[in-house]
DSSP file (Angstrom, degrees, kcal/mol; ACC not computed):
  #  RESIDUE AA STRUCTURE BP1 BP2  ACC     N-H-->O    O-->H-N    N-H-->O    O-->H-N    TCO  KAPPA ALPHA  PHI   PSI    X-CA   Y-CA   Z-CA
    1    1 A L     >        0   0    0      0, 0.0     4,-1.1     0, 0.0    15,-0.1   0.000 360.0 360.0 360.0 -36.8  124.7  104.5  117.2
    2    2 A G  H  >  +     0   0    0      1,-0.2     4,-1.2     2,-0.2    15,-0.1   0.817 360.0  58.2 -65.9 -30.6  121.9  103.1  119.4
    3    3 A V  H  > S+     0   0    0      1,-0.2     4,-1.7     2,-0.2     3,-0.4   0.900 102.2  53.9 -68.6 -38.8  124.4  100.8  121.2
    4    4 A L  H  > S+     0   0    0      1,-0.2     4,-2.5     2,-0.2    -1,-0.2   0.864 103.3  57.6 -60.5 -32.1  126.3  103.9  122.3
    5    5 A G  H  < S+     0   0    0     -4,-1.1    -1,-0.2     1,-0.2    -2,-0.2   0.863 105.6  50.6 -66.0 -35.6  123.0  105.3  123.7
    6    6 A V  H  < S+     0   0    0     -4,-1.2    -1,-0.2    -3,-0.4    -2,-0.2   0.878 113.8  43.8 -70.6 -37.0  122.8  102.2  125.9
    7    7 A I  H  < S+     0   0    0     -4,-1.7    -2,-0.2     6,-0.1    -1,-0.2   0.871 106.7  68.6 -75.7 -39.0  126.3  102.6  127.2
    8    8 A L  S  < S-     0   0    0     -4,-2.5     0, 0.0    -5,-0.2     0, 0.0  -0.247 102.6 -80.4 -73.5 167.0  126.1  106.4  127.8
    9    9 A P     >  -     0   0    0      0, 0.0     4,-2.4     0, 0.0     5,-0.2  -0.253  54.3 -95.4 -62.5 161.3  123.9  107.9  130.5
   10   10 A V  H  > S+     0   0    0      2,-0.2     4,-1.6     1,-0.2    -2,-0.1   0.858 116.1  43.5 -51.0 -54.5  120.2  108.3  129.6
   11   11 A L  H >> S+     0   0    0      1,-0.2     4,-1.1     2,-0.2     3,-0.7   0.973 118.3  41.5 -65.8 -57.1  120.0  111.8  128.3
   12   12 A P  H 3> S+     0   0    0      0, 0.0     4,-0.9     0, 0.0     3,-0.2   0.873 116.5  53.5 -56.1 -35.2  123.1  111.9  126.1
   13   13 A G  H 3X S+     0   0    0     -4,-2.4     4,-1.7     1,-0.2    -2,-0.2   0.800  97.5  64.3 -69.7 -28.9  122.2  108.4  124.9
   14   14 A T  H <X S+     0   0    0     -4,-1.6     4,-2.4    -3,-0.7    -1,-0.2   0.878  96.4  56.5 -65.1 -39.0  118.7  109.4  123.9
   15   15 A I  H  X S+     0   0    0     -4,-1.1     4,-2.4    -3,-0.2    -1,-0.2   0.918 106.6  49.2 -53.7 -47.1  120.1  111.7  121.3
   16   16 A W  H  X S+     0   0    0     -4,-0.9     4,-2.6     1,-0.2    -1,-0.2   0.845 108.9  53.4 -67.1 -34.6  122.0  108.9  119.6
   17   17 A L  H  X S+     0   0    0     -4,-1.7     4,-2.2     2,-0.2    -1,-0.2   0.901 110.6  46.9 -63.1 -41.6  118.9  106.6  119.7
   18   18 A I  H  X S+     0   0    0     -4,-2.4     4,-2.7     2,-0.2    -2,-0.2   0.919 112.4  49.2 -65.2 -42.9  116.8  109.3  117.9
   19   19 A I  H  X S+     0   0    0     -4,-2.4     4,-2.0     1,-0.2    -2,-0.2   0.902 112.2  48.8 -66.4 -42.0  119.5  109.9  115.4
   20   20 A G  H  X S+     0   0    0     -4,-2.6     4,-1.8     2,-0.2    -1,-0.2   0.886 109.8  51.4 -63.7 -38.3  119.8  106.1  114.8
   21   21 A A  H  X S+     0   0    0     -4,-2.2     4,-2.5     2,-0.2    -2,-0.2   0.946 110.3  50.6 -61.8 -46.2  115.9  105.8  114.4
   22   22 A L  H  < S+     0   0    0     -4,-2.7    -2,-0.2     1,-0.2    -1,-0.2   0.898 110.1  49.3 -60.4 -37.9  116.0  108.7  111.8
   23   23 A L  H  < S+     0   0    0     -4,-2.0    -1,-0.2     1,-0.2    -2,-0.2   0.860 110.4  50.2 -68.7 -33.4  118.8  107.0  109.9
   24   24 A I  H  < S-     0   0    0     -4,-1.8    -2,-0.2    -5,-0.1    -1,-0.2   0.913 110.9-130.5 -68.0 -46.0  116.9  103.7  109.8
   25   25 A G    ><  -     0   0    0     -4,-2.5     3,-1.0    -5,-0.2     6,-0.1  -0.154  17.4 -85.5 105.8 158.9  113.6  105.4  108.6
   26   26 A R  T 3  S+     0   0    0      1,-0.2    -1,-0.1    -4,-0.1    -4,-0.1   0.696 119.2  59.5 -74.0 -20.1  110.0  105.4  109.6
   27   27 A R  T 3  S+     0   0    0     -3,-0.1     2,-0.3     4,-0.1    -1,-0.2   0.302  71.3 127.3 -96.7  12.1  109.1  102.2  107.6
   28   28 A S    <>  -     0   0    0     -3,-1.0     4,-2.4     1,-0.2     5,-0.2  -0.529  56.9-143.6 -70.7 131.4  111.5   99.9  109.3
   29   29 A R  H  > S+     0   0    0     -2,-0.3     4,-2.3     1,-0.2     5,-0.2   0.887 100.0  49.7 -63.2 -40.8  109.7   96.9  110.6
   30   30 A V  H  > S+     0   0    0      1,-0.2     4,-2.0     2,-0.2    -1,-0.2   0.906 110.5  50.2 -66.3 -41.5  111.8   96.7  113.7
   31   31 A L  H  > S+     0   0    0      2,-0.2     4,-1.9     1,-0.2    -2,-0.2   0.893 111.5  48.2 -65.3 -43.7  111.3  100.3  114.5
   32   32 A R  H  X S+     0   0    0     -4,-2.4     4,-2.4     2,-0.2    -1,-0.2   0.902 111.1  49.6 -63.0 -41.1  107.5  100.0  114.1
   33   33 A Q  H  X S+     0   0    0     -4,-2.3     4,-2.3     1,-0.2    -2,-0.2   0.862 110.7  50.3 -68.5 -33.4  107.3   96.9  116.3
   34   34 A A  H  X S+     0   0    0     -4,-2.0     4,-2.1     2,-0.2    -1,-0.2   0.850 109.2  52.1 -67.6 -34.2  109.4   98.7  119.0
   35   35 A S  H  X S+     0   0    0     -4,-1.9     4,-2.1     2,-0.2    -2,-0.2   0.925 111.2  47.1 -68.2 -40.9  107.0  101.7  118.8
   36   36 A V  H  X S+     0   0    0     -4,-2.4     4,-2.7     1,-0.2     5,-0.2   0.947 111.7  51.2 -63.6 -47.5  104.0   99.3  119.3
   37   37 A A  H  X S+     0   0    0     -4,-2.3     4,-2.0     1,-0.2    -1,-0.2   0.882 110.0  48.6 -55.9 -40.1  105.7   97.6  122.1
   38   38 A G  H  X S+     0   0    0     -4,-2.1     4,-2.3     2,-0.2    -1,-0.2   0.889 110.9  50.1 -69.7 -38.6  106.4  100.9  123.8
   39   39 A K  H  X S+     0   0    0     -4,-2.1     4,-2.4     2,-0.2    -2,-0.2   0.901 110.8  50.5 -63.1 -42.7  102.8  102.1  123.4
   40   40 A R  H  X S+     0   0    0     -4,-2.7     4,-2.1     2,-0.2    -1,-0.2   0.880 109.3  51.1 -63.0 -39.1  101.5   98.8  124.8
   41   41 A F  H  X S+     0   0    0     -4,-2.0     4,-2.5    -5,-0.2    -2,-0.2   0.941 110.5  48.5 -62.5 -47.3  103.9   99.2  127.8
   42   42 A L  H  X S+     0   0    0     -4,-2.3     4,-2.8     1,-0.2    19,-0.2   0.912 110.1  51.5 -63.4 -41.6  102.7  102.8  128.5
   43   43 A R  H  X S+     0   0    0     -4,-2.4     4,-1.6     1,-0.2    -1,-0.2   0.891 109.6  51.5 -63.6 -38.4   99.0  101.6  128.2
   44   44 A R  H  < S+     0   0    0     -4,-2.1    -2,-0.2     2,-0.2    -1,-0.2   0.931 111.8  45.6 -63.6 -44.9   99.8   98.9  130.8
   45   45 A W  H >< S+     0   0    0     -4,-2.5     3,-1.4     1,-0.2    12,-0.4   0.893 108.8  56.0 -66.2 -38.7  101.3  101.3  133.2
   46   46 A A  H 3< S+     0   0    0     -4,-2.8    -1,-0.2    11,-0.4    12,-0.2   0.867 110.8  45.4 -62.6 -33.8   98.4  103.8  132.7
   47   47 A A  T 3< S+     0   0    0     -4,-1.6    -1,-0.3    -5,-0.2    -2,-0.2   0.334  85.0 127.8 -93.0   8.1   95.9  101.0  133.8
   48   48 A H    <   -     0   0    0     -3,-1.4     6,-0.1    -4,-0.1     9,-0.1  -0.416  60.4-137.2 -65.2 139.5   98.1   99.9  136.8
   49   49 A P  S    S+     0   0    0      0, 0.0    -1,-0.1     0, 0.0    -4,-0.0   0.765  78.4  94.4 -71.3 -26.7   96.2   99.8  140.0
   50   50 A H  S  > S-     0   0    0      1,-0.1     4,-3.0     2,-0.0     5,-0.3  -0.519  77.6-134.8 -72.7 133.1   98.9  101.5  142.1
   51   51 A P  H  > S+     0   0    0      0, 0.0     4,-2.1     0, 0.0     5,-0.2   0.876 100.1  43.2 -61.7 -41.4   98.2  105.3  142.3
   52   52 A V  H  > S+     0   0    0      2,-0.2     4,-2.7     1,-0.2     5,-0.2   0.963 117.4  43.8 -66.5 -49.8  101.8  106.5  141.6
   53   53 A V  H  > S+     0   0    0      2,-0.2     4,-2.3     1,-0.2    -1,-0.2   0.907 116.3  48.6 -64.1 -45.6  102.5  104.0  138.8
   54   54 A G  H  X S+     0   0    0     -4,-3.0     4,-2.6     2,-0.2    -1,-0.2   0.916 112.5  47.8 -64.5 -43.8   99.1  104.6  137.2
   55   55 A A  H  X S+     0   0    0     -4,-2.1     4,-2.6    -5,-0.3     5,-0.2   0.958 113.2  47.7 -63.7 -48.4   99.5  108.4  137.4
   56   56 A L  H  X S+     0   0    0     -4,-2.7     4,-2.1     1,-0.2    -2,-0.2   0.871 112.8  50.3 -64.4 -35.3  103.1  108.3  135.9
   57   57 A G  H  X S+     0   0    0     -4,-2.3     4,-2.4   -12,-0.4   -11,-0.4   0.884 110.1  48.4 -66.0 -41.7  101.8  105.9  133.1
   58   58 A R  H  X S+     0   0    0     -4,-2.6     4,-2.2   -13,-0.3    -2,-0.2   0.870 112.9  48.7 -67.2 -36.1   98.9  108.2  132.2
   59   59 A W  H  X S+     0   0    0     -4,-2.6     4,-2.2    -5,-0.2    -2,-0.2   0.929 114.2  45.7 -67.5 -40.8  101.2  111.2  132.1
   60   60 A A  H  X S+     0   0    0     -4,-2.1     4,-2.1    -5,-0.2    -2,-0.2   0.865 112.4  51.0 -73.1 -34.8  103.7  109.3  129.9
   61   61 A L  H  X S+     0   0    0     -4,-2.4     4,-2.3   -19,-0.2    -1,-0.2   0.921 111.7  46.7 -65.8 -43.8  101.0  108.0  127.7
   62   62 A Q  H  X S+     0   0    0     -4,-2.2     4,-2.5     2,-0.2    -2,-0.2   0.895 111.9  51.4 -64.4 -38.6   99.6  111.5  127.2
   63   63 A S  H  X S+     0   0    0     -4,-2.2     4,-2.6     1,-0.2    -1,-0.2   0.899 109.6  50.4 -64.7 -39.8  103.1  112.8  126.5
   64   64 A Q  H  X S+     0   0    0     -4,-2.1     4,-2.3     2,-0.2    -2,-0.2   0.899 110.8  48.8 -67.5 -38.0  103.6  110.1  123.9
   65   65 A R  H  X S+     0   0    0     -4,-2.3     4,-2.4     2,-0.2    -2,-0.2   0.918 111.6  48.7 -64.6 -42.2  100.4  110.9  122.1
   66   66 A D  H  X S+     0   0    0     -4,-2.5     4,-2.4     1,-0.2    -2,-0.2   0.921 112.1  49.2 -65.5 -40.3  101.2  114.6  122.1
   67   67 A T  H  X S+     0   0    0     -4,-2.6     4,-2.5     1,-0.2    -1,-0.2   0.899 111.8  49.0 -61.4 -41.2  104.6  113.9  120.7
   68   68 A S  H  X S+     0   0    0     -4,-2.3     4,-2.2     2,-0.2    -1,-0.2   0.867 110.3  51.0 -69.7 -33.0  103.2  111.6  118.0
   69   69 A R  H  X S+     0   0    0     -4,-2.4     4,-2.2     2,-0.2    -2,-0.2   0.930 111.2  48.0 -64.5 -44.7  100.6  114.2  117.0
   70   70 A Q  H  X S+     0   0    0     -4,-2.4     4,-2.5     2,-0.2    -2,-0.2   0.895 110.5  51.5 -63.6 -42.1  103.3  116.9  116.7
   71   71 A L  H  X S+     0   0    0     -4,-2.5     4,-2.7     2,-0.2    -1,-0.2   0.915 108.8  51.4 -62.2 -43.0  105.5  114.5  114.6
   72   72 A R  H  X S+     0   0    0     -4,-2.2     4,-2.8     2,-0.2    -2,-0.2   0.928 111.3  47.2 -60.5 -44.4  102.6  113.8  112.3
   73   73 A R  H  X S+     0   0    0     -4,-2.2     4,-2.5     1,-0.2    -1,-0.2   0.923 112.6  49.8 -60.2 -43.2  101.9  117.6  111.8
   74   74 A L  H  X S+     0   0    0     -4,-2.5     4,-2.4     2,-0.2    -2,-0.2   0.915 111.2  48.4 -62.8 -40.7  105.6  118.1  111.2
   75   75 A D  H  X S+     0   0    0     -4,-2.7     4,-2.7     2,-0.2    -2,-0.2   0.921 111.5  50.2 -66.6 -42.0  105.7  115.3  108.6
   76   76 A R  H  X S+     0   0    0     -4,-2.8     4,-2.1     1,-0.2    -1,-0.2   0.916 112.8  47.0 -57.8 -44.7  102.6  116.7  106.9
   77   77 A W  H  X S+     0   0    0     -4,-2.5     4,-2.4     2,-0.2    -2,-0.2   0.898 111.3  50.6 -67.9 -37.3  104.1  120.1  106.7
   78   78 A W  H  X S+     0   0    0     -4,-2.4     4,-2.9     2,-0.2     5,-0.2   0.932 109.7  51.3 -61.3 -48.8  107.4  118.7  105.5
   79   79 A Q  H  X S+     0   0    0     -4,-2.7     4,-2.3     1,-0.2    -1,-0.2   0.917 112.5  45.9 -56.1 -46.4  105.6  116.8  102.7
   80   80 A G  H  X S+     0   0    0     -4,-2.1     4,-2.4     2,-0.2    -1,-0.2   0.854 110.7  52.9 -68.1 -38.3  103.8  120.0  101.7
   81   81 A Y  H  X S+     0   0    0     -4,-2.4     4,-2.2     2,-0.2    -1,-0.2   0.937 111.7  45.4 -60.3 -46.6  107.0  122.0  101.8
   82   82 A Q  H  X S+     0   0    0     -4,-2.9     4,-2.3     1,-0.2    -2,-0.2   0.901 111.4  51.9 -69.5 -37.3  108.7  119.6   99.5
   83   83 A Q  H  X S+     0   0    0     -4,-2.3     4,-2.3    -5,-0.2    -1,-0.2   0.891 108.9  51.9 -63.2 -37.5  105.8  119.3   97.2
   84   84 A G  H  X S+     0   0    0     -4,-2.4     4,-2.5     2,-0.2    -2,-0.2   0.934 110.8  47.9 -64.6 -43.3  105.7  123.2   96.9
   85   85 A W  H  X S+     0   0    0     -4,-2.2     4,-2.5     1,-0.2    -2,-0.2   0.878 110.2  51.1 -63.1 -38.2  109.4  123.3   96.1
   86   86 A R  H  X S+     0   0    0     -4,-2.3     4,-2.5     2,-0.2     5,-0.2   0.900 111.5  48.3 -64.4 -41.4  109.0  120.6   93.5
   87   87 A R  H  X S+     0   0    0     -4,-2.3     4,-3.2     2,-0.2     5,-0.2   0.928 112.2  49.1 -63.0 -44.8  106.1  122.6   91.9
   88   88 A R  H  X S+     0   0    0     -4,-2.5     4,-2.5     1,-0.2    -2,-0.2   0.913 112.3  48.1 -67.5 -40.8  108.2  125.7   91.9
   89   89 A L  H  X S+     0   0    0     -4,-2.5     4,-1.9     2,-0.2    -1,-0.2   0.914 114.2  45.4 -61.9 -44.8  111.2  123.9   90.3
   90   90 A R  H  X S+     0   0    0     -4,-2.5     4,-1.9     2,-0.2    -2,-0.2   0.915 112.9  51.6 -65.9 -41.4  109.0  122.3   87.6
   91   91 A G  H  X S+     0   0    0     -4,-3.2     4,-2.2    -5,-0.2    -2,-0.2   0.880 108.2  52.6 -65.2 -36.3  107.3  125.7   87.0
   92   92 A A  H  X S+     0   0    0     -4,-2.5     4,-1.1    -5,-0.2    -1,-0.2   0.907 110.5  46.2 -65.9 -40.7  110.7  127.4   86.6
   93   93 A S  H  < S+     0   0    0     -4,-1.9     4,-0.4     1,-0.2    -1,-0.2   0.835 115.1  47.1 -69.9 -29.7  111.8  125.0   84.0
   94   94 A R  H >< S+     0   0    0     -4,-1.9     3,-0.9     1,-0.2     4,-0.4   0.805 105.3  58.8 -78.9 -30.3  108.6  125.2   82.2
   95   95 A A  H >< S+     0   0    0     -4,-2.2     3,-0.9     1,-0.3    -1,-0.2   0.833  99.9  58.5 -69.2 -25.5  108.6  129.0   82.3
   96   96 A E  T 3< S+     0   0    0     -4,-1.1    -1,-0.3     1,-0.2    -2,-0.2   0.721 102.7  53.6 -68.3 -23.4  111.9  128.9   80.4
   97   97 A V  T <  S-     0   0    0     -3,-0.9    -1,-0.2    -4,-0.4    -2,-0.2   0.474 115.4-118.9 -91.4  -5.7  110.2  127.0   77.6
   98   98 A T    <   -     0   0    0     -3,-0.9    -3,-0.1    -4,-0.4    -2,-0.1   0.975  30.3-131.6  60.7  92.0  107.4  129.7   77.3
   99   99 A P        -     0   0    0      0, 0.0     3,-0.0     0, 0.0    -4,-0.0  -0.201  20.4-100.2 -66.0 158.4  104.2  128.0   78.1
  100  100 A L        -     0   0    0      1,-0.1     2,-0.2     0, 0.0    -2,-0.0  -0.542  44.8-102.8 -76.5 144.5  101.1  128.3   75.9
  101  101 A P        -     0   0    0      0, 0.0    -1,-0.1     0, 0.0     0, 0.0  -0.459  33.1-128.1 -69.0 140.7   98.5  130.8   77.2
  102  102 A R              0   0    0     -2,-0.2     0, 0.0     1,-0.1     0, 0.0  -0.682 360.0 360.0 -90.7 138.5   95.5  129.1   78.9
  103  103 A P              0   0    0      0, 0.0    -1,-0.1     0, 0.0     0, 0.0   0.540 360.0 360.0 -70.5 360.0   92.0  130.1   77.7
């Protein structure tokens, strides 16, 4: 899927790269190394002495940090949502067995 993203124009190809990354998973070593390389590249651009390149790099770095922060929040919310459903499912199956009253 990611290869199609390289062949297609940038915006339509980006969607395929994102879908491919989601299919691979967050714990993929290659994906993590690419993420670190991208962050290092953005930091290098942000520190560039040329005013236009430096400003563009600072903007891109801030956007990357905001996106990363939002993804962490979304992931934490999703984990809590799944845990809540698991508790409800376990509670429903236990309720059918008539639990003992607690003192």
